[in-house]
N, C-alpha and C positions, 0 to 999 in steps of 0.2 A: 497512426495515432489511435490511442485509446479514448473513447468517449461513451457516455451513457450510464445509466443507473438500472440495476437490475436486482430483483429480490430472489434469494436462494436460501437453502437451508443445509445444515450439516446432518449427516446421517449418524446412527448410533456408533458407527466405527470411525467417525471423525473425517469423513470424506464429504467433499462438496464438489458440485458442478459449477464450472466457470462458463460463461456464455461462449458459445461456438466461435464468434468473431473474434474474441479475446484469446481463445486457446490458438487460434491460427496465427495471431501475431506474436504470442508468447513462444511458440515453437514447441519442440518436444522437451526441452529442458529449460528451466527458469529459476529465478531466485526468489524466495520469500523472505521477508525480514520484518523486524518490528518497525513501524513507521511512526509518524508523529500523531499526535492527538488520539493515541490509543487504538489505532488500526493497524492493519497489516499492509505493507508495500509489496507489490509483486513486480519484477522486472524481466523482461527479456534478457538473455545472457549478454547481448551486445550492450544494451543500455546499463546493465550491471557493471560491465567493464569500464564504461565511460565514468560512471559514478565513482567506481573504485580508484580511477586515475585522479579524479578531482579530489577525493578525500585524502589521497597519499600527499597532496600538496599542502594540507594543514600543517601548521607549525607544531611539531612534536613537543616542543617546550612549553606550549600553552595547555593548561589543565583542561580547559573546556574542549579543546580540539581532541585531546585524548579521550575525554569522557564520552564525546560524541561518537568517534570511531569505535570504541568499545561497544557502546550501546548498539550501534548500527550493525557492525560485523559479527559480534557474539551471537546475535539472534538470526543471522542469515543461514538459510539452508537451501541447497539445490533440491528441486522437486522435478517430478515427471507425472505425466498422466497415466492412470490406469486404462485398461482396454475400453472402459465405459466413458472416458473422458472426464474423470474425476481426479481431484487432487487430494491427497491424505495430509492434512496440516499437522505439523508437530505439536504435541501437548503444550509446550512452553509458549508457543506462539498464540495458540488458542487461548490459553490462560491470560497472557498480556492483553489481548485484545477483548477478552470477555466473550469469546464466541462460544455459544452453547448450541442453539438450534437455528433460529432465523437470522439471517445475514443480508448485507447490502454489498453488491459488488459494483464498484464504480471505475469508469475509465477516466483517468486524468492525465491526458496527454502522452507522456512517455512511460506511464506505469499504470497497474491496476491497483485499487486500494480495496481491502476487505474489511467491512465494519460489522460489529453486532448491530442488529437493527435498532435496539434501545439507544445505543450511544450515537448512531448516525442520526436518528431522530432528534435527539438533544442537541447534537452539534449543529445540524441544519437549522433548527429552531432559533439558536443562538446567532448563527451566521446569517440567516435571512434578515433578522432584526437589524444586524450591523451592515448588510451588504452595500448600502449606499455610501456609508463612511468609508468602508474598505475601498470601494471604487474611487472615492475621491482622493484617498492617500495614494493609489496607483497612479492617478493622473498627475499628482504632485510629483511623482518619480519620472514623468514624462512617458508614461504608458497610456496608450490611447486604445479605446474600444472601437 
């Protein structure tokens, strides 16, 4: 399981270090794609395969299903670590997530998320204010903390 929040930066060549404990769980090859809320999602290959199977069950005749699959898969790229444990993020994904220099790397259960520090701080501030409301809605869905 991935968990925790870490501050990192992207070097001039577009490479960034991912926390060692995340690298170990991601394995030598993993998938990075556009995520929701303008961040990047990073999946170990096994988790990516499970997600791919779930997305294949979406009804092809529904435009929302097609749009989501296009969004998710067209941005996906397989990545590997360099010898120093860094990953080189593709330019299109850095542009999507507005990644320039300062980043936040989050562990979120079955995936890693990469955020621009600025977007993460904005998102966290908005979410923090609404956290109690969100928790109440989850309890209404029979989810207990």
